[in-house]
N, C-alpha and C positions, 0 to 999 in steps of 0.2 A: 671378351671385353666390350663394354658399352661405349659407343661413340656418340658425341653430341654434334648435331648439325642444325644450324640456324639459317633458314632461307627467307629472303626478303621478297615482297610482292608489292606491286603498285597500288593495290587496294585490298580491302577486307574480303571481298567476294572471291577473288582468286585464292587467297589464303584459306578461306573456308572450303573451297573446292579441293584444295590439296589435302586438307584434313580429312575430307570424305574419301579422297583417293587413298590416303594412308589406311583408313579402315578397310577399304576394299582390298588393298594389297595384303593386309593382315589376314583377311578371310581366305585369300588365295595362298597364304603361307609364303609369300614373297618378301614379307617385311614383318619383323618381330620388334615392336616398340615397347620399351620399358615405360616411357612416358612421352606425352606430347602436349604442347600448349600453343595457343594462338594469342598473339598480342597485336593490337592496332592502336593507332593514334588518330583521333578524330580531327576534323578541320579546326576545331577550337583548341587543339593541343592536348586534350585529355587522353590519358593512356588507359586502355582496357585490356584485361587478360582473361582468357578462358582456358582452364586446364582440364585435361581429360581424366586425370587421376585425382580423386578426392579422398585423402587418407582419413579425414574425420568421418565421412559417411561410411567408408569401408570398415573402419574400426567400430563404428556404432552397430553396423549390421552383424559383424563377427561377434562383437560383445553380446549383443542381444541373443544370438544363437547359443553361445556358450552359457550365458546367464540363464536362459530357459532350461538348458540341459541340467545345469547344477540345481536350478530351482525345482525341477521335477524330482530330483533326488531327495530334496528336503521338503517336498510337498508345497512349494511356493513358486510356481513357474512364472507368474506375472511379476512378482517382486524381483525374481532372479533376472528376468528379461530386462526390466527397467534398470536395475543396478548394472547389469552387463552392458547394456547399450550406453549408459552414461560413462562407465569406465572405458569402454572401447572407443568412444568418441574422444575422450580426453587423451588417451594414448595415441589415437590417430592424429589428433591435432599437434601433438608434440613430435610425432614422427614425420620428418620432412624428407620424403623420398622423391626421386625423380629430378626434374629440372629445378634448380634452385630459384626460389621466388625472387630473391634480390637480383639475381643475374637476369631474369626475365625483365624485370622493371628497368634495370640498367640499360639493356639492349633496346627495349621499347622506347626509352627516353631519347635514343639517338635517331629514331625514325622520324621522317618528315611527316607533317600532318597529311592524313589521308592514306598513308602507307601502312603495311602490316607485315608481320613476321610469323613464321611457324618454327617452333622449337621441337626437335625430335631427339630422344635418347634411343638409339638403335642398338638392340642386342645383337641382331644378325639380320642379314638381308641377302637377296639375290641382286647384287649391285647393278648389273647391266639392265635387268628388267625394270628395276625401280627408277633408274636414271632415265630410261626410255619413256616411262610413264609420266615422269615429271617434266620432261623437256618442253611439251606444248605450253606449260604455264610460265616459261621464261623466268625461273627464279634466279635471284642473286644470292650467292653464298655470302652471308654476313659474318658468320663465325663457325668454327668447327674445333673439335678436339683431335682431328686427324693429323697425321704427319704432313709436312709441307708437300711432299710428293703426291700423297693420296688426295690432299685438298686440291692441288693443281689438276689432278686427273678428274676429280669431281667437277670442277669448274669447266674444264674443257668438254666433258661429256654433256653437261647441261646446256652448254652453248652450242653443241652440235659440231664442234671442231675436232 
């Protein structure tokens, strides 16, 4: 089962550092993310979002590959790649997987100017190691899909209590 965890940070730089940490923990196989996103609110109140999973680009790449393969069968690989990329991009755009965009914007709208949040859909993790790695960043747990007990355990672990 996938769990959603949204962590708040005092600034975008700390949130970006946690995103980098997430990639490093993934390389070490301590964290398996289905999706992650970074949202921040600038001092003028504008909301910005960066997502790590881009279904349109992924769909276009996959479509181009399949289109080329089918195009080679019919002796038109360039045409096949173009049609495959276009259809793959369209399908990717319609496929909304990962953290819901509307949810990200809703939570980001509650951030104070200058603050940031990291959204993570976690497939599996080594909880004690991940919590230990996150603790120096002093994150605030904004939202989770965890049970009340597990959320309280997470908050305590991140606060070092």
